C-alpha positions in Angstrom: 10.1 -27.3 -9.8 13.4 -26.4 -8.2 14.9 -25.9 -11.7 12.0 -23.5 -12.6 12.6 -21.5 -9.5 16.3 -21.3 -10.2 15.5 -20.2 -13.7 13.2 -17.4 -12.5 15.9 -16.4 -10.0 18.5 -16.1 -12.9 16.0 -14.0 -14.9 15.5 -11.6 -12.0 19.2 -11.4 -11.2 20.0 -10.7 -14.9 17.4 -7.9 -15.0 19.0 -6.3 -12.0 22.5 -6.7 -13.4 21.5 -5.1 -16.7 20.3 -2.0 -14.9 16.7 -2.6 -14.0 15.4 0.8 -12.9 13.1 -0.3 -10.1 13.4 -3.0 -7.5 10.4 -3.5 -5.1 9.9 -5.8 -2.1 6.3 -6.0 -1.1 3.9 -7.8 1.2 0.2 -7.9 1.8 -2.9 -10.0 2.3 -5.2 -11.8 -0.1 -8.0 -14.3 0.8 -7.0 -14.2 4.4 -3.5 -15.2 3.4 -0.3 -13.3 3.7 2.2 -13.2 0.8 5.6 -11.8 -0.2 6.7 -10.6 -3.6 9.4 -8.9 -5.5 9.1 -6.8 -8.7 11.8 -5.6 -11.1 11.0 -2.9 -13.6 12.8 -1.0 -16.3 11.6 2.1 -18.1 10.9 1.7 -21.9 9.7 5.2 -22.3 9.1 8.4 -20.3 5.7 7.1 -19.0 5.9 3.3 -19.5 7.7 0.6 -17.6 8.1 -3.1 -18.2 7.9 -5.1 -14.9 8.6 -8.7 -13.9 6.7 -9.7 -10.8 7.0 -12.8 -8.6 4.5 -13.4 -5.8 4.2 -16.3 -3.2 1.7 -17.1 -0.5 3.2 -17.7 2.9 0.4 -20.1 3.9 -2.5 -21.9 2.3 -5.6 -20.0 1.3 -8.2 -21.4 3.8 -11.0 -21.5 1.2 -8.9 -23.8 -1.1 -7.0 -25.8 1.5 -7.6 -29.5 1.8 -6.1 -32.0 4.3 -5.6 -34.3 1.3 -2.3 -33.1 -0.3 -3.5 -34.3 -3.8 -6.5 -32.0 -3.7 -5.2 -28.9 -1.8 -4.9 -25.8 -4.1 -4.4 -23.2 -1.3 -0.9 -22.2 -2.3 -0.1 -19.6 -4.9 3.2 -19.0 -6.7 2.8 -16.5 -9.6 5.1 -15.0 -12.1 3.9 -12.2 -14.4 5.0 -9.6 -16.9 3.3 -6.2 -16.6 3.2 -2.9 -18.4 3.1 0.0 -15.9 1.7 3.3 -17.2 3.0 6.1 -15.1 0.8 9.2 -14.7 3.1 12.2 -14.4 1.6 14.8 -12.0 4.5 17.1 -12.8 3.1 17.8 -16.2 -0.1 19.3 -14.8 0.1 23.0 -14.1 0.4 23.8 -10.4 1.1 20.2 -9.5 4.7 20.1 -10.5 5.7 20.5 -6.9 4.3 17.0 -6.3 6.7 15.3 -8.7 7.9 12.9 -5.9 4.4 11.3 -6.0 4.0 8.8 -8.9 0.5 7.3 -9.5 0.3 4.5 -12.1 -1.9 1.8 -13.6 -0.7 -1.7 -14.6 -1.9 -4.5 -16.8 -0.2 -7.9 -17.1 -0.3 -11.6 -17.8 1.3 -14.4 -15.9 1.3 -18.1 -14.9 0.6 -19.6 -11.5 1.0 -22.8 -9.6 -1.7 -23.3 -7.0 0.3 -26.0 -5.2 4.1 -26.7 -5.5 4.0 -30.0 -3.6 5.0 -33.3 -5.2 1.8 -35.1 -4.0 -0.5 -32.6 -5.8 1.6 -32.4 -9.0 2.1 -36.2 -9.3 -1.6 -36.9 -9.0 -3.4 -37.4 -12.3 -5.7 -34.5 -13.5 -9.4 -35.6 -13.1 -10.3 -34.8 -16.7 -7.2 -35.5 -18.9 -5.2 -37.7 -16.6 -2.0 -35.7 -17.0 0.5 -35.3 -14.2 3.3 -32.9 -13.4 3.4 -29.2 -12.5 3.5 -28.0 -16.1 0.1 -29.6 -16.7 -1.4 -27.9 -13.7 -0.2 -24.3 -14.2 -2.9 -21.7 -14.7 -2.5 -18.6 -16.8 -3.9 -15.4 -15.3 -4.5 -11.7 -16.2 -4.0 -8.8 -13.8 -5.1 -5.2 -13.6 -4.2 -2.7 -11.0 -3.2 0.7 -9.9 -1.0 2.2 -7.2 0.9 5.1 -5.8 4.7 5.5 -5.4 6.0 8.2 -3.0 9.7 9.0 -3.3 11.4 9.6 0.0 14.7 10.3 -1.7 15.8 10.1 -5.3 16.6 6.4 -5.0 14.2 5.2 -2.3 10.4 5.1 -2.1 7.3 3.6 -0.6 4.6 2.0 -2.7 1.0 0.9 -2.2 -0.5 -1.3 -4.9 -3.9 -2.9 -5.7 -4.2 -5.7 -8.1 -7.1 -7.8 -9.4 -6.0 -11.3 -10.5 -8.1 -13.4 -12.9 -7.1 -17.1 -13.2 -8.2 -18.8 -16.4 -10.3 -21.9 -16.5 -8.3 -25.2 -16.4 -10.1 -27.8 -18.5 -7.7 -30.6 -17.7 -8.3 -30.2 -13.9 -12.0 -29.4 -14.5 -11.6 -26.1 -12.6 -13.5 -22.9 -13.5 -11.8 -19.5 -13.6 -11.5 -17.7 -10.4 -10.7 -14.2 -9.3 -9.0 -12.6 -6.2 -7.6 -9.2 -5.3 -4.6 -8.2 -3.4 -3.5 -5.0 -1.6 0.2 -4.7 -1.0 2.7 -2.3 0.6 6.3 -2.2 -0.5 9.7 -0.5 -0.4 11.4 0.5 -3.7 15.0 1.1 -4.6 15.8 3.3 -7.6 12.3 3.0 -9.1 12.5 5.8 -11.7 15.8 7.1 -12.9 14.4 9.2 -15.8 13.5 12.7 -14.9 10.9 14.6 -16.9 11.3 18.3 -17.3 8.6 20.3 -15.5 6.3 22.5 -17.5 7.3 26.2 -17.4 4.6 28.5 -16.1 
């Protein structure tokens, strides 16, 4: 697991070194559990951004926690890739003065570990008997929307809502599940590209 985390860290650091155009630290609450996350995004068009997102619960989800380490699934470590469609207000007549406000919608896919502990990952799956974290990871889809408000040309505040759908895991005998998150973050250099305003 440590190697996987180091690998993810290298990916994020590489994206930043290559000039990723948005770096966001965020926090929020989901299922009565606080979490922290970081997202790195780079524009691939005037209105489209590719984003890598890493999110980690700070404590167990009470509804999935178990005092038996082999059964507790209350943790969440998720890594996802997202397409972020920016909705440019400045292209709408009479709203060009609000170009420091950036609404967006996002769709993505990722993979998550519901417990990173050795006891959970070394326990055999109830259905297929497999062990190890890679046999317990759950794919997920996400959909969300949010609002970025630029305070300066390189610094902004963001509010973001996401709906996360975890896929069924047949080896563990677990059905799919869904949760939502609402987060608040600070952004550094989110959008370098400037779009010309419409002339009246």
